[in-house]
SEZA-878635 format. One record per residue (C-alpha): x, y, z; residue number from 1. Coordinates in Angstrom, 3 decimals. Example, Ala and Ser with C-alpha at 12.3 -4.5 7.8 and 13.67 -1.06 7.14 Angstrom:
<rs>
<r><u>12.300</u><v>-4.500</v><w>7.800</w><num>1</num></r>
<r><u>13.670</u><v>-1.060</v><w>7.140</w><num>2</num></r>
</rs>
This chain:
<rs>
<r><u>21.790</u><v>-24.389</v><w>20.768</w><num>1</num></r>
<r><u>19.591</u><v>-23.970</v><w>23.857</w><num>2</num></r>
<r><u>16.528</u><v>-22.877</v><w>21.919</w><num>3</num></r>
<r><u>13.175</u><v>-23.215</v><w>23.657</w><num>4</num></r>
<r><u>11.680</u><v>-25.345</v><w>20.889</w><num>5</num></r>
<r><u>14.665</u><v>-27.525</v><w>20.116</w><num>6</num></r>
<r><u>17.393</u><v>-27.860</v><w>17.505</w><num>7</num></r>
<r><u>15.855</u><v>-27.162</v><w>14.126</w><num>8</num></r>
<r><u>16.319</u><v>-24.870</v><w>11.152</w><num>9</num></r>
<r><u>13.718</u><v>-23.258</v><w>8.931</w><num>10</num></r>
<r><u>14.386</u><v>-22.031</v><w>5.395</w><num>11</num></r>
<r><u>12.330</u><v>-19.279</v><w>3.806</w><num>12</num></r>
<r><u>12.517</u><v>-17.868</v><w>0.284</w><num>13</num></r>
<r><u>10.564</u><v>-15.065</v><w>-1.347</w><num>14</num></r>
<r><u>10.687</u><v>-13.674</v><w>-4.893</w><num>15</num></r>
<r><u>8.550</u><v>-10.827</v><w>-6.194</w><num>16</num></r>
<r><u>8.421</u><v>-8.861</v><w>-9.415</w><num>17</num></r>
<r><u>6.724</u><v>-5.599</v><w>-10.209</w><num>18</num></r>
<r><u>5.842</u><v>-4.613</v><w>-13.764</w><num>19</num></r>
<r><u>4.061</u><v>-1.843</v><w>-15.596</w><num>20</num></r>
<r><u>0.753</u><v>-2.783</v><w>-17.232</w><num>21</num></r>
<r><u>0.034</u><v>0.117</v><w>-19.543</w><num>22</num></r>
<r><u>-2.533</u><v>2.552</v><w>-18.194</w><num>23</num></r>
<r><u>-3.116</u><v>0.355</v><w>-15.129</w><num>24</num></r>
<r><u>0.352</u><v>1.193</v><w>-13.862</w><num>25</num></r>
<r><u>2.457</u><v>-0.901</v><w>-11.515</w><num>26</num></r>
<r><u>1.309</u><v>-4.467</v><w>-10.737</w><num>27</num></r>
<r><u>3.084</u><v>-7.140</v><w>-8.681</w><num>28</num></r>
<r><u>3.345</u><v>-10.940</v><w>-8.485</w><num>29</num></r>
<r><u>5.401</u><v>-13.184</v><w>-6.241</w><num>30</num></r>
<r><u>6.151</u><v>-16.655</v><w>-4.927</w><num>31</num></r>
<r><u>7.364</u><v>-17.826</v><w>-1.517</w><num>32</num></r>
<r><u>8.175</u><v>-20.987</v><w>0.344</w><num>33</num></r>
<r><u>8.953</u><v>-22.133</v><w>3.873</w><num>34</num></r>
<r><u>10.332</u><v>-25.536</v><w>4.825</w><num>35</num></r>
<r><u>11.455</u><v>-26.666</v><w>8.246</w><num>36</num></r>
<r><u>11.248</u><v>-29.154</v><w>11.066</w><num>37</num></r>
<r><u>9.721</u><v>-29.257</v><w>14.526</w><num>38</num></r>
<r><u>10.399</u><v>-31.639</v><w>17.445</w><num>39</num></r>
<r><u>7.798</u><v>-34.258</v><w>18.269</w><num>40</num></r>
<r><u>8.878</u><v>-34.782</v><w>21.887</w><num>41</num></r>
<r><u>11.081</u><v>-33.274</v><w>24.614</w><num>42</num></r>
<r><u>13.380</u><v>-34.621</v><w>27.270</w><num>43</num></r>
<r><u>11.923</u><v>-34.025</v><w>30.720</w><num>44</num></r>
<r><u>13.052</u><v>-33.335</v><w>34.255</w><num>45</num></r>
<r><u>10.589</u><v>-34.146</v><w>37.013</w><num>46</num></r>
<r><u>7.896</u><v>-34.500</v><w>34.365</w><num>47</num></r>
<r><u>8.486</u><v>-31.021</v><w>32.916</w><num>48</num></r>
<r><u>9.876</u><v>-30.493</v><w>29.387</w><num>49</num></r>
<r><u>13.467</u><v>-29.241</v><w>29.266</w><num>50</num></r>
<r><u>13.876</u><v>-26.118</v><w>27.126</w><num>51</num></r>
<r><u>15.972</u><v>-26.787</v><w>24.044</w><num>52</num></r>
<r><u>15.738</u><v>-30.570</v><w>24.362</w><num>53</num></r>
<r><u>13.333</u><v>-31.184</v><w>21.485</w><num>54</num></r>
<r><u>13.921</u><v>-34.470</v><w>19.677</w><num>55</num></r>
<r><u>12.392</u><v>-36.523</v><w>16.884</w><num>56</num></r>
<r><u>12.270</u><v>-33.663</v><w>14.389</w><num>57</num></r>
<r><u>9.802</u><v>-34.010</v><w>11.565</w><num>58</num></r>
<r><u>9.207</u><v>-31.776</v><w>8.558</w><num>59</num></r>
<r><u>6.581</u><v>-29.331</v><w>7.320</w><num>60</num></r>
<r><u>6.320</u><v>-26.924</v><w>4.403</w><num>61</num></r>
<r><u>4.311</u><v>-23.952</v><w>3.181</w><num>62</num></r>
<r><u>4.461</u><v>-22.648</v><w>-0.398</w><num>63</num></r>
<r><u>2.445</u><v>-20.016</v><w>-2.154</w><num>64</num></r>
<r><u>1.954</u><v>-17.493</v><w>-4.917</w><num>65</num></r>
<r><u>0.332</u><v>-14.067</v><w>-4.860</w><num>66</num></r>
<r><u>-0.559</u><v>-11.159</v><w>-7.059</w><num>67</num></r>
<r><u>-1.598</u><v>-7.553</v><w>-6.525</w><num>68</num></r>
<r><u>-3.768</u><v>-5.782</v><w>-9.089</w><num>69</num></r>
<r><u>-4.247</u><v>-2.008</v><w>-9.061</w><num>70</num></r>
<r><u>-7.000</u><v>-0.320</v><w>-11.066</w><num>71</num></r>
<r><u>-7.412</u><v>3.335</v><w>-10.205</w><num>72</num></r>
<r><u>-8.848</u><v>3.633</v><w>-6.700</w><num>73</num></r>
<r><u>-9.416</u><v>-0.125</v><w>-6.487</w><num>74</num></r>
<r><u>-6.830</u><v>-2.785</v><w>-5.663</w><num>75</num></r>
<r><u>-7.048</u><v>-6.537</v><w>-5.135</w><num>76</num></r>
<r><u>-4.476</u><v>-8.898</v><w>-3.632</w><num>77</num></r>
<r><u>-4.881</u><v>-12.665</v><w>-3.960</w><num>78</num></r>
<r><u>-2.745</u><v>-15.275</v><w>-2.160</w><num>79</num></r>
<r><u>-2.792</u><v>-19.053</v><w>-2.656</w><num>80</num></r>
<r><u>-0.872</u><v>-21.357</v><w>-0.303</w><num>81</num></r>
<r><u>-0.253</u><v>-25.114</v><w>-0.198</w><num>82</num></r>
<r><u>0.710</u><v>-26.682</v><w>3.139</w><num>83</num></r>
<r><u>1.695</u><v>-30.072</v><w>4.500</w><num>84</num></r>
<r><u>2.729</u><v>-31.421</v><w>7.915</w><num>85</num></r>
<r><u>4.482</u><v>-34.672</v><w>8.708</w><num>86</num></r>
<r><u>2.196</u><v>-37.389</v><w>10.054</w><num>87</num></r>
<r><u>3.862</u><v>-37.347</v><w>13.500</w><num>88</num></r>
<r><u>3.544</u><v>-33.566</v><w>13.879</w><num>89</num></r>
<r><u>-0.071</u><v>-33.533</v><w>12.762</w><num>90</num></r>
<r><u>-1.133</u><v>-36.284</v><w>15.147</w><num>91</num></r>
<r><u>0.986</u><v>-35.055</v><w>18.107</w><num>92</num></r>
<r><u>2.791</u><v>-38.399</v><w>18.312</w><num>93</num></r>
<r><u>6.450</u><v>-38.786</v><w>19.297</w><num>94</num></r>
<r><u>8.646</u><v>-39.956</v><w>16.426</w><num>95</num></r>
<r><u>9.238</u><v>-43.685</v><w>16.656</w><num>96</num></r>
<r><u>5.967</u><v>-44.253</v><w>18.524</w><num>97</num></r>
<r><u>3.219</u><v>-46.295</v><w>16.833</w><num>98</num></r>
<r><u>0.767</u><v>-44.072</v><w>15.002</w><num>99</num></r>
<r><u>-3.022</u><v>-44.213</v><w>15.351</w><num>100</num></r>
<r><u>-4.840</u><v>-46.318</v><w>12.782</w><num>101</num></r>
<r><u>-5.305</u><v>-44.327</v><w>9.583</w><num>102</num></r>
<r><u>-2.829</u><v>-41.579</v><w>10.527</w><num>103</num></r>
<r><u>-1.368</u><v>-39.667</v><w>7.600</w><num>104</num></r>
<r><u>0.376</u><v>-36.407</v><w>6.814</w><num>105</num></r>
<r><u>-2.333</u><v>-33.781</v><w>6.227</w><num>106</num></r>
<r><u>-2.349</u><v>-31.428</v><w>3.268</w><num>107</num></r>
<r><u>-4.440</u><v>-28.322</v><w>2.836</w><num>108</num></r>
<r><u>-4.854</u><v>-25.269</v><w>0.630</w><num>109</num></r>
<r><u>-5.564</u><v>-21.715</v><w>1.714</w><num>110</num></r>
<r><u>-6.620</u><v>-18.619</v><w>-0.150</w><num>111</num></r>
<r><u>-6.933</u><v>-14.954</v><w>0.737</w><num>112</num></r>
<r><u>-8.593</u><v>-12.287</v><w>-1.393</w><num>113</num></r>
<r><u>-8.421</u><v>-8.744</v><w>-0.046</w><num>114</num></r>
<r><u>-9.829</u><v>-5.729</v><w>-1.866</w><num>115</num></r>
<r><u>-9.424</u><v>-2.048</v><w>-1.035</w><num>116</num></r>
<r><u>-11.320</u><v>0.918</v><w>-2.362</w><num>117</num></r>
<r><u>-9.611</u><v>4.246</v><w>-1.729</w><num>118</num></r>
<r><u>-12.427</u><v>6.769</v><w>-1.526</w><num>119</num></r>
<r><u>-10.038</u><v>9.580</v><w>-0.647</w><num>120</num></r>
<r><u>-6.544</u><v>9.964</v><w>0.836</w><num>121</num></r>
<r><u>-8.214</u><v>9.919</v><w>4.263</w><num>122</num></r>
<r><u>-10.627</u><v>7.008</v><w>3.832</w><num>123</num></r>
<r><u>-10.513</u><v>3.523</v><w>2.330</w><num>124</num></r>
<r><u>-12.761</u><v>0.483</v><w>2.596</w><num>125</num></r>
<r><u>-11.704</u><v>-3.157</v><w>3.033</w><num>126</num></r>
<r><u>-13.288</u><v>-6.424</v><w>1.958</w><num>127</num></r>
<r><u>-11.578</u><v>-9.749</v><w>2.614</w><num>128</num></r>
<r><u>-12.406</u><v>-13.421</v><w>2.031</w><num>129</num></r>
<r><u>-10.225</u><v>-16.179</v><w>3.504</w><num>130</num></r>
<r><u>-10.666</u><v>-19.909</v><w>3.047</w><num>131</num></r>
<r><u>-9.061</u><v>-23.197</v><w>4.053</w><num>132</num></r>
<r><u>-9.757</u><v>-26.409</v><w>2.157</w><num>133</num></r>
<r><u>-8.461</u><v>-29.720</v><w>3.442</w><num>134</num></r>
<r><u>-6.932</u><v>-31.990</v><w>0.791</w><num>135</num></r>
<r><u>-5.907</u><v>-34.790</v><w>3.164</w><num>136</num></r>
<r><u>-6.915</u><v>-35.238</v><w>6.806</w><num>137</num></r>
<r><u>-4.545</u><v>-36.155</v><w>9.659</w><num>138</num></r>
<r><u>-6.702</u><v>-39.262</v><w>10.155</w><num>139</num></r>
<r><u>-8.114</u><v>-41.038</v><w>7.131</w><num>140</num></r>
<r><u>-11.365</u><v>-41.729</v><w>9.016</w><num>141</num></r>
<r><u>-12.130</u><v>-38.011</v><w>9.390</w><num>142</num></r>
<r><u>-14.643</u><v>-36.467</v><w>6.985</w><num>143</num></r>
<r><u>-12.848</u><v>-34.978</v><w>4.004</w><num>144</num></r>
<r><u>-14.199</u><v>-31.482</v><w>4.695</w><num>145</num></r>
<r><u>-13.436</u><v>-31.446</v><w>8.441</w><num>146</num></r>
<r><u>-11.789</u><v>-28.121</v><w>9.271</w><num>147</num></r>
<r><u>-12.714</u><v>-26.373</v><w>6.034</w><num>148</num></r>
<r><u>-12.930</u><v>-22.690</v><w>6.930</w><num>149</num></r>
<r><u>-14.534</u><v>-19.581</v><w>5.436</w><num>150</num></r>
<r><u>-14.023</u><v>-16.073</v><w>6.810</w><num>151</num></r>
<r><u>-15.639</u><v>-12.875</v><w>5.496</w><num>152</num></r>
<r><u>-14.445</u><v>-9.466</v><w>6.693</w><num>153</num></r>
<r><u>-15.520</u><v>-5.899</v><w>5.946</w><num>154</num></r>
<r><u>-14.073</u><v>-2.732</v><w>7.382</w><num>155</num></r>
<r><u>-12.623</u><v>0.693</v><w>6.823</w><num>156</num></r>
<r><u>-9.765</u><v>2.917</v><w>7.910</w><num>157</num></r>
<r><u>-10.266</u><v>6.650</v><w>8.367</w><num>158</num></r>
<r><u>-7.602</u><v>9.298</v><w>8.950</w><num>159</num></r>
<r><u>-9.234</u><v>12.343</v><w>10.608</w><num>160</num></r>
<r><u>-5.992</u><v>14.263</v><w>10.192</w><num>161</num></r>
<r><u>-2.604</u><v>13.693</v><w>8.613</w><num>162</num></r>
<r><u>0.267</u><v>16.136</v><w>8.946</w><num>163</num></r>
<r><u>4.004</u><v>15.999</v><w>8.417</w><num>164</num></r>
<r><u>4.546</u><v>15.657</v><w>12.179</w><num>165</num></r>
<r><u>1.491</u><v>13.716</v><w>13.330</w><num>166</num></r>
<r><u>-1.313</u><v>11.486</v><w>12.124</w><num>167</num></r>
<r><u>-4.337</u><v>9.703</v><w>13.524</w><num>168</num></r>
<r><u>-6.147</u><v>6.639</v><w>12.144</w><num>169</num></r>
<r><u>-9.411</u><v>4.982</v><w>13.155</w><num>170</num></r>
<r><u>-9.900</u><v>1.379</v><w>12.012</w><num>171</num></r>
<r><u>-12.983</u><v>-0.854</v><w>12.326</w><num>172</num></r>
<r><u>-13.643</u><v>-4.393</v><w>11.075</w><num>173</num></r>
<r><u>-16.417</u><v>-6.941</v><w>11.352</w><num>174</num></r>
<r><u>-15.724</u><v>-10.611</v><w>10.542</w><num>175</num></r>
<r><u>-17.753</u><v>-13.795</v><w>10.469</w><num>176</num></r>
<r><u>-16.227</u><v>-17.291</v><w>10.362</w><num>177</num></r>
<r><u>-17.452</u><v>-20.839</v><w>9.792</w><num>178</num></r>
<r><u>-15.347</u><v>-23.967</v><w>10.473</w><num>179</num></r>
<r><u>-16.703</u><v>-27.241</v><w>9.144</w><num>180</num></r>
<r><u>-17.560</u><v>-30.021</v><w>11.598</w><num>181</num></r>
<r><u>-15.391</u><v>-28.968</v><w>14.561</w><num>182</num></r>
<r><u>-18.028</u><v>-28.447</v><w>17.259</w><num>183</num></r>
<r><u>-18.490</u><v>-30.980</v><w>20.049</w><num>184</num></r>
<r><u>-21.612</u><v>-32.288</v><w>18.305</w><num>185</num></r>
<r><u>-19.967</u><v>-32.534</v><w>14.899</w><num>186</num></r>
<r><u>-21.789</u><v>-29.495</v><w>13.539</w><num>187</num></r>
<r><u>-20.094</u><v>-26.443</v><w>12.090</w><num>188</num></r>
<r><u>-18.643</u><v>-23.810</v><w>14.400</w><num>189</num></r>
<r><u>-19.650</u><v>-20.238</v><w>13.672</w><num>190</num></r>
<r><u>-18.526</u><v>-17.026</v><w>15.305</w><num>191</num></r>
<r><u>-18.380</u><v>-13.326</v><w>14.606</w><num>192</num></r>
<r><u>-15.986</u><v>-10.671</v><w>15.831</w><num>193</num></r>
<r><u>-15.748</u><v>-6.908</v><w>15.881</w><num>194</num></r>
<r><u>-12.499</u><v>-4.974</v><w>16.009</w><num>195</num></r>
<r><u>-11.873</u><v>-1.277</v><w>16.542</w><num>196</num></r>
<r><u>-8.485</u><v>0.329</v><w>16.925</w><num>197</num></r>
<r><u>-6.786</u><v>3.700</v><w>16.899</w><num>198</num></r>
<r><u>-3.307</u><v>4.557</v><w>15.632</w><num>199</num></r>
<r><u>-1.551</u><v>7.767</v><w>16.539</w><num>200</num></r>
<r><u>1.849</u><v>8.684</v><w>15.121</w><num>201</num></r>
<r><u>3.914</u><v>11.752</v><w>15.853</w><num>202</num></r>
</rs>
């Protein structure tokens, strides 16, 4: 097929359902899933990988559920996802090659909770919490909580003007993240970020 990554197929499915919940109005729930394969090694020419020559495909999957709750000016969306990678993909080992001692296919769970408060048609506030929890490490010797992640984000989006022919939006966010045990000394990694952007449509 000449694809850069190799010869693989991914399959994705998504189902969602909206329903009326009395005075609360429209609510929504859904499920989704992704399953596929990725190559674990490539043919080479002069030491360089050949595009589209990926071999030793191994599998991965992602599956999740979500729900969106709307209560007046407040809304909350929650997403839960389960993920797993094949042992060869996770440990960056070519299929058919001996694996490191204790190698295994990792599994992890993720969650996202994002809330919005619509103060007015021109202004809403955002609060978001994201987490990753490892269920099985790529190497059995790794600490069980290695790579566990927590991210907190707050922000807002403001529309100074909105017209039928043009609109302008100003968006700002501040986020702080902690990743368990991934620093060079084995301590947690922590970082913070600030984002500001402008959107103009006409």
